[in-house]
C-alpha positions as CSV (number, residue, x, y, z in Angstrom):
1,M,301.1,-63.0,98.3
2,N,299.4,-60.4,96.1
3,H,299.3,-61.2,92.4
4,Q,297.5,-58.0,91.3
5,K,299.2,-55.4,89.2
6,P,300.0,-52.2,91.1
7,R,297.8,-49.3,90.1
8,D,299.3,-46.2,88.6
9,R,298.2,-43.6,91.2
10,N,299.0,-40.7,88.8
11,R,296.6,-42.0,86.2
12,I,293.3,-40.1,86.2
13,E,290.3,-41.9,84.8
14,P,288.0,-39.2,83.4
15,S,285.2,-41.6,82.9
16,R,284.8,-42.3,86.6
17,A,283.0,-39.6,88.5
18,R,283.6,-39.2,92.2
19,P,280.6,-40.2,94.3
20,S,280.2,-36.7,95.6
21,E,280.1,-35.2,92.1
22,A,276.8,-35.2,90.1
23,M,277.0,-36.6,86.6
24,G,276.3,-34.0,84.0
25,E,273.6,-34.4,81.3
26,Q,276.2,-34.5,78.5
27,R,278.2,-37.3,80.2
28,Y,275.0,-39.2,80.9
29,Q,273.9,-39.0,77.3
30,E,277.4,-40.1,76.2
31,L,277.2,-43.1,78.4
32,M,273.7,-44.0,77.2
33,R,274.8,-43.8,73.6
34,G,277.7,-46.1,74.3
35,L,275.4,-48.5,76.1
36,N,273.0,-48.5,73.2
37,H,275.8,-49.1,70.8
38,L,276.9,-52.1,72.8
39,F,273.4,-53.6,72.9
40,L,273.0,-53.1,69.1
41,E,276.4,-54.6,68.5
42,S,275.5,-57.6,70.7
43,E,272.1,-58.0,68.9
44,H,273.8,-58.0,65.5
45,E,276.4,-60.6,66.6
46,T,273.6,-62.8,67.9
47,Q,271.7,-62.5,64.6
48,D,274.8,-63.3,62.6
49,Q,275.5,-66.3,64.9
50,T,271.9,-67.5,64.5
51,A,272.1,-67.2,60.7
52,A,275.4,-69.0,60.5
53,H,274.1,-71.8,62.8
54,R,271.0,-72.1,60.6
55,Q,273.1,-72.3,57.5
56,R,275.2,-75.1,59.0
57,V,272.1,-77.1,60.0
58,I,270.6,-76.7,56.5
59,E,273.8,-77.9,54.9
60,E,273.9,-80.9,57.3
61,I,270.3,-81.8,56.5
62,K,271.0,-81.6,52.7
63,A,274.0,-83.8,53.2
64,L,272.0,-86.4,55.1
65,M,269.2,-86.3,52.6
66,K,271.7,-86.9,49.8
67,H,273.4,-89.6,51.7
68,H,270.2,-91.5,52.3
69,G,268.7,-90.7,48.9
70,L,265.8,-88.7,50.3
71,T,263.7,-85.9,48.8
72,V,261.7,-83.2,50.4
73,E,258.6,-85.2,49.6
74,D,260.0,-88.2,51.4
75,I,260.3,-86.3,54.6
76,G,256.9,-84.7,54.6
77,G,257.1,-81.8,52.2
């Protein structure tokens, strides 16, 4: 039993070069720009996630300090 969708054999995928065809410089540069964009986007997302995580940790620490009546000096500041 095959659960895969049938492929549309009439659909041409211009981004996929045939193995026998050489990739042109323009297409290569286009792919490299796209790859660079993906890496930068991923890096920004990671930085945003790290900043958000850091902010949550700071808020948690402040709440714990308030709950226990502690100051920065109490914890070694």
